C-alpha positions as CSV (number, residue, x, y, z in Angstrom):
1,M,57.9,91.4,109.6
2,E,58.2,91.8,105.8
3,K,61.1,89.3,104.8
4,K,63.0,90.9,102.2
5,Y,65.7,88.5,102.3
6,G,68.1,88.6,99.1
7,V,71.3,87.8,97.8
8,G,73.7,88.7,95.2
9,L,74.0,86.2,92.4
10,W,77.6,86.2,92.6
11,A,77.7,83.8,95.7
12,F,77.3,81.2,92.8
13,G,80.4,81.9,91.1
14,T,83.7,80.0,90.4
15,G,85.6,80.8,93.7
16,A,88.3,82.9,91.9
17,D,90.8,84.7,93.5
18,R,94.6,85.8,92.6
19,Y,96.0,82.6,93.7
20,N,93.2,80.2,91.7
21,P,92.2,82.6,88.5
22,S,90.6,79.5,87.1
23,G,88.4,78.9,90.5
24,L,87.4,76.5,92.8
25,R,84.5,75.6,91.0
26,E,83.3,74.6,88.0
27,P,81.3,77.6,86.2
28,I,77.5,77.4,85.8
29,T,75.3,79.4,83.7
30,T,72.9,82.3,85.0
31,E,70.1,79.8,84.5
32,E,71.7,77.5,86.6
33,K,72.5,79.9,89.3
34,I,69.2,81.4,89.7
35,R,67.8,77.7,90.0
36,R,70.0,77.1,92.7
37,A,69.5,80.2,94.5
38,S,65.5,79.7,94.7
39,Q,66.6,76.1,96.5
40,A,67.1,78.3,99.7
41,K,64.6,78.6,102.2
42,N,62.8,82.0,102.5
43,L,65.1,83.8,99.7
44,A,63.0,86.0,98.0
45,G,65.3,88.1,96.2
46,L,68.2,88.3,93.6
47,E,70.5,90.9,93.6
48,L,71.8,90.7,89.7
49,K,74.9,92.2,88.3
50,Y,74.5,94.2,85.1
51,P,75.6,93.6,82.3
52,T,77.4,90.3,83.8
53,D,74.0,88.2,84.3
54,F,72.1,89.2,81.5
55,E,74.8,88.6,78.8
56,N,73.6,85.8,76.4
57,L,69.8,86.0,78.2
58,G,68.8,89.6,78.0
59,V,66.0,91.2,80.4
60,E,63.0,89.2,78.9
61,L,64.5,86.0,79.4
62,V,65.8,87.1,83.2
63,R,62.2,88.4,83.8
64,A,61.1,84.9,82.7
65,L,63.4,83.0,84.8
66,L,62.7,85.1,87.9
67,K,59.1,84.5,87.4
68,K,59.9,80.6,86.7
69,Y,62.2,80.4,89.8
70,G,59.4,82.7,92.3
71,L,62.2,85.7,93.2
72,K,62.2,89.2,92.8
73,L,65.0,91.4,92.0
74,S,66.5,93.2,95.1
75,A,68.7,95.4,92.9
76,I,70.5,95.9,90.1
77,N,74.4,95.9,91.0
78,V,76.1,97.7,88.0
79,N,79.4,96.4,87.0
80,L,82.0,98.9,86.3
81,S,84.7,97.5,88.2
82,G,85.2,93.9,86.0
83,D,85.8,95.6,82.9
84,P,89.6,95.8,81.8
85,R,88.6,99.3,79.7
86,W,88.3,101.0,83.2
87,Q,91.0,99.7,85.1
88,R,92.2,103.7,85.7
89,G,89.1,104.7,86.5
90,S,85.0,104.8,85.5
91,I,83.0,107.8,85.9
92,T,86.4,109.4,87.2
93,N,88.1,108.2,83.7
94,I,90.2,110.8,82.2
95,D,89.5,109.8,78.9
96,V,86.2,111.5,78.2
97,Q,84.8,108.8,76.3
98,L,85.4,105.4,78.7
99,R,83.8,108.3,81.2
100,R,80.7,108.7,78.8
101,Q,80.7,104.9,78.5
102,A,80.5,104.1,82.2
103,I,77.9,107.0,83.0
104,E,75.6,105.2,79.8
105,R,76.2,101.7,81.5
106,A,75.1,102.9,84.8
107,Q,71.9,105.0,83.4
108,E,71.1,101.7,81.1
109,A,71.3,99.7,84.3
110,M,69.2,101.9,86.2
111,D,66.3,101.4,83.4
112,V,66.9,97.7,83.7
113,A,66.2,98.0,87.0
114,E,62.5,99.8,86.7
115,D,61.8,97.4,83.9
116,L,62.5,94.6,86.1
117,S,60.0,96.6,89.1
118,S,62.9,97.2,91.2
119,N,63.8,101.0,92.5
120,S,67.2,99.9,93.3
121,L,70.5,100.6,91.5
122,I,73.9,99.6,93.5
123,L,76.6,102.1,92.1
124,W,79.8,100.5,93.6
125,L,82.8,102.4,91.9
126,G,85.5,99.8,92.5
127,Q,88.4,101.5,89.8
128,D,87.6,105.2,91.2
129,G,90.5,105.8,93.6
130,H,94.0,105.5,93.0
131,D,97.3,103.0,94.0
132,Y,100.2,105.5,94.5
133,L,100.8,109.0,95.6
134,F,100.5,112.5,93.8
135,N,96.9,112.7,92.2
136,D,94.6,115.2,91.2
137,Y,92.2,114.7,93.7
138,Q,90.0,117.6,93.2
139,K,89.5,116.9,89.6
140,A,88.5,113.6,90.5
141,W,86.2,114.6,92.8
142,E,84.5,116.9,90.5
143,L,84.3,114.0,87.5
144,L,82.8,112.0,90.2
145,L,80.2,114.2,91.6
146,N,79.3,115.2,88.0
147,G,79.0,111.2,87.2
148,V,76.8,110.5,90.1
149,F,74.7,113.5,89.5
150,E,74.2,112.2,85.7
151,I,73.6,108.9,86.6
152,A,70.9,109.8,89.1
153,T,69.5,112.4,87.5
154,H,68.8,110.0,84.4
155,N,66.1,108.3,86.3
156,D,64.2,109.4,89.1
157,K,62.1,106.8,89.2
158,V,65.4,104.3,90.7
159,T,67.7,105.4,93.8
160,A,71.2,105.4,93.1
161,F,73.1,103.6,96.4
162,L,76.4,104.6,96.7
163,E,78.4,101.9,97.9
164,Y,81.3,102.3,100.1
165,K,84.6,100.5,100.8
166,H,88.1,101.4,101.8
167,K,90.1,99.4,99.0
168,E,90.0,96.9,96.6
169,P,90.5,96.2,93.6
170,R,92.3,99.9,94.1
171,T,94.6,100.4,97.2
172,H,92.2,103.8,97.8
173,L,89.1,103.7,96.5
174,M,87.3,107.2,96.8
175,I,84.4,106.9,98.4
176,S,85.7,104.8,101.1
177,N,83.5,105.4,104.3
178,V,80.1,106.4,105.3
179,A,81.1,110.0,105.5
180,K,82.3,110.2,102.2
181,A,79.1,108.6,101.1
182,L,77.2,111.4,102.9
183,L,79.1,113.8,101.3
184,V,78.4,113.3,97.8
185,V,74.4,113.0,99.1
186,D,74.8,116.2,100.7
187,K,76.2,118.0,97.7
188,L,74.0,116.8,94.7
189,G,71.3,117.3,97.1
190,L,69.2,114.2,95.3
191,K,66.4,112.6,96.9
192,N,67.1,109.4,94.7
193,I,71.0,109.3,96.3
194,G,71.5,106.7,98.7
195,V,74.0,104.8,100.8
196,V,74.9,101.4,100.5
197,M,76.6,99.9,104.1
198,D,78.0,96.8,103.6
199,V,78.3,95.4,107.0
200,G,81.9,94.2,106.1
201,H,83.1,97.1,104.4
202,A,82.4,99.0,107.4
203,F,84.2,96.6,109.9
204,M,86.8,97.3,107.2
205,V,87.2,101.0,108.2
206,D,86.9,100.3,111.9
207,E,83.5,101.9,112.1
208,N,80.7,101.4,114.2
209,A,78.3,99.9,111.7
210,A,75.1,100.7,114.3
211,E,76.3,104.4,114.0
212,S,76.8,104.7,110.4
213,I,73.4,103.7,110.6
214,A,72.1,106.0,112.4
215,L,74.4,108.8,110.5
216,V,72.8,107.9,107.1
217,S,69.1,108.2,108.9
218,M,70.0,111.2,110.4
219,N,71.0,112.8,107.0
220,E,67.8,111.5,105.8
221,A,69.3,109.6,102.7
222,P,67.9,106.2,101.7
223,L,69.7,103.6,102.9
224,Y,70.6,99.7,101.9
225,I,72.3,97.2,103.4
226,H,74.5,94.3,102.3
227,F,75.1,91.4,105.3
228,N,78.4,89.6,105.2
229,D,81.2,89.3,108.1
230,C,84.9,89.5,108.3
231,Y,87.8,90.0,110.5
232,G,88.0,93.6,109.8
233,Y,91.3,93.6,107.7
234,W,90.1,92.3,104.4
235,D,86.4,92.0,102.6
236,D,86.4,88.2,103.8
237,D,82.2,88.1,102.4
238,M,81.9,85.6,105.2
239,I,78.7,84.3,106.5
240,P,77.1,87.2,108.8
241,G,77.0,86.6,112.2
242,S,79.8,84.2,112.0
243,V,82.5,86.6,113.6
244,N,80.8,89.9,114.9
245,F,77.8,88.5,116.4
246,W,77.8,91.2,118.9
247,R,78.2,94.0,116.7
248,Y,75.7,92.2,115.0
249,I,73.1,92.6,117.9
250,E,73.9,96.6,118.1
251,I,73.4,96.6,114.0
252,F,69.8,95.5,113.9
253,H,68.4,97.2,117.2
254,Q,69.7,100.2,115.3
255,L,68.1,99.1,112.1
256,K,64.8,98.8,114.0
257,K,65.5,102.4,115.4
258,V,65.4,104.2,112.2
259,G,62.7,101.8,110.8
260,Y,64.4,100.1,108.0
261,E,62.0,98.7,105.3
262,G,64.4,98.1,102.6
263,W,66.0,94.5,101.3
264,Y,68.5,92.3,103.4
265,D,70.5,91.4,101.1
266,L,73.4,89.0,101.9
267,D,77.0,89.9,99.9
268,I,78.9,86.8,100.5
269,Y,81.4,84.6,98.5
270,P,81.6,81.0,99.5
271,Y,85.1,79.9,98.5
272,R,85.0,76.4,99.9
273,E,81.2,76.7,101.5
274,D,78.5,75.4,99.6
275,P,76.4,78.3,98.5
276,V,72.9,77.2,99.5
277,K,73.7,76.3,102.9
278,S,75.7,79.7,103.4
279,I,72.5,81.6,102.0
280,E,70.4,79.5,104.5
281,Q,72.4,80.3,107.2
282,G,72.8,83.9,106.5
283,I,69.1,84.1,106.2
284,N,67.9,82.3,109.7
285,F,70.8,84.4,111.6
286,I,69.3,87.4,109.7
287,D,65.5,86.3,110.7
288,Y,66.7,85.5,114.4
289,M,68.3,88.8,115.2
290,R,65.1,90.6,113.9
291,R,63.0,88.5,115.9
292,R,65.1,88.5,119.2
293,I,65.3,92.4,118.5
294,D,61.7,92.8,118.1
295,E,60.6,91.0,121.7
296,N,63.3,92.9,123.5
297,Y,63.7,96.2,121.9
298,L,62.4,98.0,124.9
299,E,64.8,96.5,127.4
300,I,67.7,97.2,124.8
301,E,66.4,100.5,124.6
302,E,66.2,101.3,128.4
303,M,69.6,100.1,129.4
304,I,71.1,102.2,126.4
305,K,69.5,105.1,128.1
306,E,70.9,103.9,131.5
307,A,74.2,104.2,130.3
308,D,75.8,101.4,132.7
309,V,78.5,99.7,130.9
310,H,78.3,96.6,133.2
311,E,74.1,96.5,133.1
312,K,74.6,96.3,129.2
313,M,76.6,93.4,129.2
314,E,74.8,91.6,131.5
315,R,71.5,92.1,130.2
316,T,72.7,91.5,126.5
317,R,74.2,88.3,127.6
318,K,70.9,87.3,129.3
319,I,69.2,87.9,126.3
320,F,71.5,86.1,123.7
321,L,73.1,83.4,125.6
322,K,71.4,80.1,127.1
323,G,71.5,79.3,130.6
324,Y,73.9,82.8,131.5
């Protein structure tokens, strides 16, 4: 198995939240973040935010830093949610100039991804949604479809992966579940528009994440995975497998079934934990699950076909629980 294990560089952030806006850790430079990330065993790639992780550096210096620390670029995650000018929407903003600026930033990010030998743009529309009732939903969806189309057709060598999420920072985001993400893919009909299934985001809307993977595959849409964990009512961005062990077994079985060959990126935010140790634990869990699924895939397939709930519980417990 190719070990394309990556992490979002934001794992080395300050740990800021609304109760501690200055953060729980001292801020460090982008180079120091990359250096620390390189200390994590078996880490192969980084997901970088554009332009956040490139500020005061530029593309060439980032390229040099990735080479220096032996890491690849797994994807560019365009930052359209952390800029105050887009607080009322990025590609769906009613201000035509602000909307144009958001589209152009995403297009720039696509070109940077290609320049740094990645074919993946993560498009999370975190400010495109609503907080209160009575909105022009039809108009907003028209703008969203038009915006995604403009972004995707800008560079067909890079896939724009739509990352869905139910809420936060808005109370309701437009692309809030796998079905809405696939609606955009279907409406636009472009081969370089895909879906990011962030495992925690799927849990937030009570999706069966394995079923969501199956749906993306059935629609022949490109798939990208963000791994983390949560309790289901918030985007906790915890170490994968720390809460939902059994659901993760089914996720990895389904990934093998659909032939997933993309990056295994951690999207975690260790507020109080050591970031390097958190990354290593996440990678170790992912690697373990992939190996165990490989070893037991046919047996799991057989038990699924038998459709006996008691047999499924017994056999999966015997596979994954020592001494059961």
